[in-house]
C-alpha positions as CSV (number, residue, x, y, z in Angstrom):
1,M,72.6,76.5,69.7
2,K,74.7,75.6,66.8
3,P,72.9,74.0,64.0
4,T,73.8,70.4,63.5
5,H,75.0,69.2,60.3
6,R,74.0,65.6,59.3
7,R,76.6,63.7,57.5
8,P,75.5,62.6,54.2
9,L,74.7,58.9,53.9
10,S,77.4,57.0,52.4
11,R,76.8,55.1,49.2
12,L,76.9,51.8,51.1
13,A,74.2,52.8,53.5
14,I,72.0,53.9,50.7
15,Q,72.3,50.6,49.0
16,L,71.6,48.7,52.3
17,T,68.6,50.8,52.9
18,A,67.3,50.1,49.4
19,V,67.7,46.5,49.7
20,A,65.9,46.4,53.1
21,L,62.9,48.3,51.6
22,I,62.7,46.0,48.6
23,G,62.9,42.9,50.8
24,G,60.2,44.1,53.1
25,L,58.0,45.0,50.2
26,S,58.5,41.6,48.7
27,F,57.8,39.7,51.9
28,A,54.5,41.7,52.3
29,M,53.4,40.9,48.8
30,G,54.4,37.2,49.1
31,F,52.4,36.9,52.5
32,R,49.3,38.3,51.0
33,Q,49.5,36.2,47.9
34,G,50.0,33.1,50.0
35,N,46.9,33.8,52.1
36,R,44.9,34.2,48.9
37,S,46.1,30.9,47.5
38,N,44.9,29.0,50.6
39,E,41.3,30.3,50.4
40,K,38.8,28.0,48.9
41,P,36.7,29.4,46.1
42,I,33.1,29.6,47.2
43,S,31.9,27.8,44.1
44,S,34.1,24.8,45.0
45,V,32.2,24.1,48.3
46,S,29.7,21.3,47.9
47,E,26.2,21.2,49.3
48,T,27.2,18.7,51.9
49,E,30.7,20.1,52.9
50,D,31.2,22.0,56.1
51,P,33.2,25.1,55.3
52,T,34.5,25.3,58.9
53,A,35.8,21.7,59.0
54,D,39.3,20.8,58.8
55,S,40.5,21.6,55.3
56,R,43.0,18.8,55.3
57,P,42.1,16.2,52.6
58,S,40.8,12.8,53.9
59,V,41.7,9.5,52.3
60,E,38.2,9.1,51.0
61,T,37.8,12.7,49.6
62,P,40.7,14.0,47.5
63,P,41.6,17.7,47.9
64,L,40.1,20.0,45.4
65,E,43.6,21.0,44.3
66,S,44.5,17.4,43.5
67,K,44.9,16.4,40.0
68,P,41.9,14.6,38.4
69,E,41.9,10.8,37.9
70,P,43.3,9.9,34.5
71,L,40.9,8.6,32.1
72,E,41.0,4.8,31.6
73,T,42.6,4.0,28.3
74,V,41.8,1.1,26.1
75,Q,44.2,-0.4,23.7
76,I,42.4,-0.3,20.5
77,D,44.5,-3.0,19.0
78,T,43.8,-5.4,21.9
79,P,40.2,-6.7,21.7
80,P,38.5,-8.1,24.9
81,E,39.1,-11.8,25.4
82,A,36.3,-13.8,23.7
83,P,34.7,-16.8,25.4
84,T,36.4,-20.1,24.7
85,D,35.0,-22.0,21.7
86,W,35.4,-25.5,23.3
87,R,34.3,-27.4,20.2
88,A,36.7,-25.5,17.9
89,R,39.5,-25.9,20.5
90,G,38.9,-29.7,20.6
91,Y,38.9,-29.9,16.9
92,D,42.1,-28.1,16.5
93,A,43.8,-30.0,19.4
94,G,43.0,-33.2,17.4
95,L,45.0,-32.0,14.5
96,I,48.3,-31.5,16.3
97,R,48.4,-33.1,19.7
98,F,45.9,-35.9,20.2
99,E,47.3,-37.4,23.4
100,E,47.5,-34.0,25.0
101,A,44.0,-33.3,23.8
102,L,42.7,-36.3,25.7
103,L,44.5,-35.2,28.9
104,E,42.9,-31.7,28.5
105,A,39.5,-33.4,28.0
106,K,39.8,-35.3,31.3
107,S,40.5,-32.0,33.1
108,L,37.2,-30.6,31.9
109,K,33.7,-31.1,33.3
110,G,30.1,-31.0,32.0
111,R,29.3,-28.8,29.0
112,E,32.9,-27.8,28.4
113,Q,34.0,-31.4,28.3
114,A,31.1,-32.4,26.0
115,L,31.9,-29.6,23.5
116,F,35.7,-30.3,23.6
117,I,35.1,-34.0,23.0
118,S,32.6,-33.3,20.2
119,G,35.2,-31.2,18.4
120,L,37.9,-33.7,18.9
121,F,36.0,-36.7,17.7
122,T,34.4,-34.7,14.8
123,N,38.0,-34.4,13.7
124,I,38.5,-38.1,14.1
125,A,35.3,-39.0,12.2
126,T,36.6,-36.8,9.4
127,F,40.1,-37.9,9.0
128,S,40.0,-41.6,10.3
129,S,38.4,-44.8,9.0
130,P,35.3,-46.0,10.8
131,N,37.3,-48.9,12.4
132,D,40.1,-46.6,13.6
133,A,37.6,-44.1,14.9
134,L,35.8,-46.7,16.9
135,T,39.0,-48.2,18.2
136,I,40.0,-44.8,19.6
137,A,36.5,-44.1,21.0
138,T,36.0,-47.4,22.7
139,A,39.4,-47.1,24.4
140,Q,38.2,-44.2,26.4
141,E,36.3,-44.4,29.6
142,G,33.2,-42.9,31.3
143,S,31.7,-39.7,29.9
144,I,34.6,-39.2,27.4
145,R,33.7,-42.6,25.8
146,D,30.0,-41.8,25.7
147,F,30.5,-38.4,24.1
148,A,32.9,-39.8,21.7
149,L,30.6,-42.5,20.5
150,K,27.6,-40.1,20.3
151,T,29.7,-37.6,18.3
152,L,30.8,-40.3,15.7
153,V,27.3,-41.3,15.2
154,A,26.1,-37.7,14.8
155,E,28.8,-37.1,12.2
156,W,28.2,-40.4,10.3
157,T,24.4,-39.9,10.2
158,G,24.6,-36.3,9.0
159,T,22.8,-34.9,12.0
160,S,25.5,-32.5,13.0
161,E,25.8,-29.2,11.1
162,P,29.4,-28.7,9.8
163,G,30.8,-25.5,11.2
164,N,28.3,-25.1,13.9
165,P,30.4,-24.3,17.0
166,N,27.7,-25.5,19.4
167,P,26.5,-29.1,18.7
168,L,24.2,-29.0,21.7
169,E,22.0,-26.5,19.8
170,D,22.1,-28.0,16.4
171,R,20.3,-31.0,14.8
172,G,22.6,-33.4,16.6
173,R,21.5,-32.2,20.0
174,R,19.2,-35.2,20.5
175,I,22.0,-37.7,19.9
176,L,24.5,-35.9,22.1
177,N,21.9,-35.8,24.9
178,M,21.0,-39.5,24.7
179,S,21.2,-41.3,28.0
180,G,21.6,-44.7,26.7
181,R,18.9,-46.1,29.0
182,G,16.9,-49.1,28.1
183,L,18.9,-51.3,25.9
184,G,22.1,-49.3,26.4
185,L,23.9,-46.6,24.5
186,E,25.6,-48.9,22.0
187,V,22.2,-50.4,21.0
188,S,20.5,-47.1,20.8
189,L,23.1,-45.6,18.6
190,A,23.0,-48.7,16.4
191,S,19.2,-48.0,15.9
192,L,20.1,-44.5,14.7
193,L,22.6,-45.9,12.3
194,A,20.0,-48.4,11.0
195,R,17.5,-45.7,10.3
196,S,20.0,-43.5,8.5
197,D,21.8,-43.7,5.2
198,A,25.1,-44.4,6.8
199,D,27.7,-46.2,4.8
200,P,27.6,-50.0,5.1
201,A,31.3,-49.7,6.1
202,I,30.3,-47.8,9.2
203,T,27.5,-50.3,10.3
204,Q,29.9,-53.2,9.8
205,A,32.6,-51.4,11.8
206,W,30.0,-50.8,14.6
207,M,29.1,-54.5,14.7
208,D,32.8,-55.4,14.7
209,A,33.6,-52.9,17.5
210,F,30.9,-54.4,19.8
211,A,31.2,-58.0,18.8
212,D,31.9,-58.9,22.5
213,N,29.3,-56.5,23.9
214,P,26.4,-58.0,26.0
215,G,24.0,-56.2,23.6
216,R,25.5,-57.6,20.4
217,S,22.4,-59.6,19.5
218,E,20.3,-56.4,19.4
219,I,23.1,-54.5,17.7
220,A,23.4,-57.1,14.9
221,A,19.6,-57.4,14.7
222,R,19.3,-53.7,13.8
223,L,22.3,-53.4,11.5
224,V,22.4,-56.8,9.6
225,P,19.3,-56.2,7.4
226,G,20.8,-53.1,6.0
227,Q,24.0,-54.7,4.9
228,P,24.4,-55.0,1.0
229,D,25.3,-58.7,1.4
230,F,22.4,-59.5,3.6
231,D,21.5,-63.2,3.2
232,P,18.5,-64.4,5.2
233,D,19.4,-68.0,4.7
234,N,22.9,-67.6,6.3
235,V,22.3,-64.7,8.6
236,F,22.1,-66.9,11.7
237,A,25.7,-68.0,11.2
238,I,26.7,-64.8,13.0
239,A,25.2,-66.2,16.2
240,D,26.9,-69.6,16.1
241,E,29.1,-68.9,19.1
242,W,26.4,-67.0,21.1
243,T,24.4,-68.3,24.0
244,D,21.0,-69.9,23.4
245,W,19.4,-66.8,25.0
246,E,21.2,-64.5,22.6
247,K,20.2,-66.6,19.6
248,D,16.6,-66.5,20.5
249,R,16.8,-62.7,21.1
250,F,18.6,-62.2,17.8
251,S,16.0,-64.2,15.9
252,N,13.1,-62.3,17.3
253,S,14.7,-58.9,17.0
254,L,16.0,-59.5,13.5
255,L,12.5,-60.3,12.2
256,T,11.1,-57.2,13.8
257,N,13.8,-54.9,12.5
258,W,13.7,-56.5,9.0
259,A,9.8,-56.1,8.8
260,E,10.1,-52.4,9.8
261,R,12.8,-51.8,7.3
262,D,11.6,-53.8,4.4
263,P,8.3,-55.6,5.0
264,N,7.8,-56.6,1.4
265,G,11.3,-58.3,1.4
266,L,10.4,-60.3,4.4
267,I,7.1,-61.3,2.9
268,E,9.0,-62.8,-0.1
269,R,11.0,-64.9,2.2
270,L,8.1,-66.3,4.1
271,D,7.8,-69.4,2.0
272,T,11.5,-70.2,2.5
273,M,11.1,-70.5,6.2
274,K,10.9,-74.1,7.2
275,Q,10.4,-73.8,10.9
276,A,6.8,-73.1,11.8
277,E,7.9,-71.0,14.9
278,S,10.1,-68.7,12.8
279,R,7.4,-68.2,10.2
280,L,4.9,-67.3,12.8
281,L,7.3,-64.8,14.3
282,A,7.8,-63.3,10.8
283,I,4.0,-63.0,10.2
284,E,3.6,-61.2,13.5
285,A,6.5,-58.9,12.7
286,I,5.1,-58.1,9.2
287,S,1.6,-57.5,10.6
288,A,2.8,-55.0,13.2
289,A,5.0,-53.2,10.8
290,L,2.2,-52.9,8.2
291,A,-0.2,-51.7,10.9
292,L,2.0,-48.7,11.6
293,K,1.8,-47.8,8.0
294,G,-1.9,-48.3,7.4
295,T,-4.5,-50.4,9.2
296,A,-6.5,-51.3,6.2
297,E,-3.3,-52.5,4.3
298,A,-2.3,-54.7,7.3
299,L,-5.7,-56.2,7.6
300,D,-5.9,-57.0,3.9
301,W,-2.5,-58.7,4.1
302,V,-3.5,-60.7,7.2
303,E,-6.7,-61.8,5.6
304,S,-4.8,-63.2,2.6
305,L,-3.0,-65.7,4.7
306,A,-4.4,-69.3,4.1
307,N,-3.6,-70.7,7.5
308,S,-6.1,-69.9,10.2
309,S,-3.6,-69.9,13.0
310,E,-1.4,-67.5,11.1
311,R,-4.3,-65.3,10.4
312,D,-5.2,-65.2,14.1
313,A,-1.6,-64.4,15.0
314,G,-1.5,-61.6,12.4
315,L,-4.8,-60.1,13.5
316,Q,-3.6,-60.1,17.1
317,A,-0.4,-58.4,16.1
318,V,-2.3,-55.7,14.1
319,Y,-4.5,-55.1,17.1
320,E,-1.6,-54.7,19.5
321,A,0.3,-52.4,17.1
322,T,-2.7,-50.2,16.2
323,P,-3.1,-47.2,18.5
324,K,-6.3,-47.0,20.6
325,G,-7.7,-43.8,21.9
326,I,-9.8,-40.8,21.2
327,G,-9.0,-40.4,17.5
328,A,-7.0,-37.2,17.3
329,M,-3.5,-35.9,16.5
330,L,-2.0,-34.0,19.3
331,S,0.7,-31.3,19.7
332,T,1.8,-29.0,22.5
333,E,1.1,-25.3,22.8
334,N,2.2,-23.2,25.7
335,G,2.2,-26.3,27.9
336,F,-1.3,-27.5,26.8
337,P,-2.0,-30.6,24.7
338,K,-3.7,-29.2,21.6
339,I,-6.1,-31.1,19.4
340,G,-4.9,-31.3,15.9
341,A,-6.4,-33.3,13.1
342,I,-9.4,-35.4,14.1
343,L,-9.2,-38.9,12.6
344,S,-12.0,-39.9,10.3
345,G,-14.1,-42.5,12.0
346,G,-12.5,-41.8,15.3
347,A,-14.2,-41.3,18.6
348,L,-14.1,-37.6,18.5
349,E,-15.5,-37.1,15.0
350,S,-19.1,-37.0,16.1
351,T,-18.5,-34.8,19.2
352,N,-18.3,-31.0,19.7
353,I,-14.5,-31.1,20.2
354,R,-12.8,-29.0,17.6
355,E,-9.3,-28.8,16.2
356,G,-7.3,-26.2,18.2
357,D,-9.0,-27.0,21.5
358,L,-6.6,-27.2,24.5
359,I,-7.0,-30.3,26.7
360,V,-6.6,-29.5,30.4
361,Q,-7.9,-32.7,32.1
362,S,-9.0,-36.3,31.4
363,R,-11.3,-38.2,33.8
364,E,-11.8,-41.9,34.0
365,T,-15.1,-43.6,34.8
366,D,-14.0,-44.4,38.3
367,G,-13.5,-40.6,38.9
368,T,-9.7,-40.6,38.5
369,A,-8.7,-37.1,37.2
370,N,-5.5,-36.5,35.3
371,E,-4.3,-33.0,35.0
372,L,-2.7,-32.7,31.5
373,Y,-1.3,-29.0,31.6
374,G,2.5,-28.9,31.7
375,I,3.2,-32.6,31.4
376,P,5.2,-34.3,28.6
377,L,3.0,-35.2,25.5
378,G,3.8,-38.9,25.8
379,E,2.2,-39.0,29.3
380,T,-0.9,-37.2,27.9
381,V,-1.1,-39.8,25.2
382,G,-0.8,-42.5,27.8
383,F,-3.8,-41.1,29.8
384,L,-6.0,-40.7,26.7
385,R,-5.3,-44.1,25.3
386,G,-7.0,-47.3,26.6
387,A,-8.8,-50.4,25.8
388,P,-11.4,-50.1,23.0
389,G,-14.8,-49.7,24.5
390,S,-13.6,-47.9,27.6
391,S,-14.8,-44.3,28.3
392,V,-12.9,-41.2,29.1
393,E,-14.2,-37.6,29.8
394,I,-12.0,-34.9,28.5
395,L,-12.1,-31.2,29.6
396,V,-10.9,-28.6,27.0
397,L,-10.5,-24.8,26.9
398,R,-11.7,-22.9,23.7
399,K,-11.7,-19.2,23.0
400,N,-15.2,-17.8,22.2
401,E,-15.1,-16.3,18.7
402,T,-17.5,-13.6,19.8
403,T,-16.3,-12.4,23.2
404,G,-12.7,-13.6,22.9
405,E,-13.0,-15.2,26.3
406,L,-11.9,-18.7,27.2
407,E,-14.6,-21.2,27.9
408,E,-14.6,-24.8,29.2
409,H,-16.1,-27.6,27.2
410,S,-16.3,-31.3,28.2
411,V,-17.2,-34.5,26.4
412,T,-17.2,-38.2,27.2
413,V,-15.9,-40.4,24.4
414,E,-15.5,-44.2,23.9
415,R,-12.1,-45.2,23.0
416,D,-11.7,-47.3,19.9
417,L,-9.1,-48.6,17.5
418,L,-7.5,-45.8,15.4
419,I,-7.9,-46.9,11.8
420,L,-4.8,-45.3,10.4
421,D,-4.5,-43.6,7.0
422,P,-1.9,-45.3,4.8
423,D,-0.4,-41.8,4.3
424,A,-0.1,-41.1,8.0
425,R,3.3,-40.0,9.0
426,R,5.1,-42.2,11.5
427,K,5.6,-39.4,14.0
428,D,1.8,-38.8,14.2
429,I,1.1,-42.4,15.4
430,D,2.2,-41.5,18.8
431,S,-0.8,-39.4,19.2
432,P,-4.0,-41.0,20.8
């Protein structure tokens, strides 16, 4: 058999063979590498993940290969939006666009409106005359009008702290929260003006602004005595065009307010009063005003009157004006009425009640019990006061100094007139 001779591979065949070998090797390596890249690392499987579950990512759980969520970025030069300072906003609005400011005020409610109006009319009180400010305020309606008037008085009486962005939390809060019940808002605000050091131009502007108000007799009675040109002989000319009821009301209220403001000045005018009725009203007003300053002083003055009828009227006025009760100053502590100073000669002075005791209950002789914890101090005073000679039992809590435990103590006292010290402060007289 003849040996066969293979023909040598051509150069082209060799090249093709080499290409095929290289391609196969590359495919094999790529396939293996692909399988590896699809395997999950063991350390990436969570404790709650099923390794046999479908590895396709769900909407709720992003695939492990997904990019992490970008960190939230904060613009350093853009501070978070601050709460609106409504009072400052109202004040600024009054500087540039008053009519638009009023429209904005009408769109607001509650606290926001109150603060906005407070700022707006603080601006007006600062840059306008009293007459102009009141013309603007009285032209408003509803809550805007009320807040405007209260803000003006708060500014004029110096009870609002300049620069305080929240007038509901400053010294003017009491004014801005006034309800205007009783004699009405205009009269109540006139009383505040009368007790302040407000410029006479302001009080005159107030009387002018409400010259046709149904409460004008009370407004004038409060503000007229403080006017620098106050002339008692001609003061009633202001009421010439008023109704008879208003004239009587004005006369009585004027004497009362005059006596409270300047009792000595009214005393000097007594001898000039020709009408017996007016003189008697003045004596009653003076006696009551003096009684609130000091009982002994009031009684001394009344006893100096020569006319027995006038003395009787004065004594009755002193009696009615003098508080009657248990003889102690009260304050409130944690909801409890607390015994303060015990008045010398008062009903409690000879009992075992001590300063600092907390009153929890009062009981009348007919068995009526009044719980005093947690009620307004004014109501407590009402329960403890009563006709001189009547009795009331009071129950107090007191901490034992040895054990530190609270103990109950009770005492029955006989109510009496409270003979006030001339130096007693007016605010203390509200205590029983």
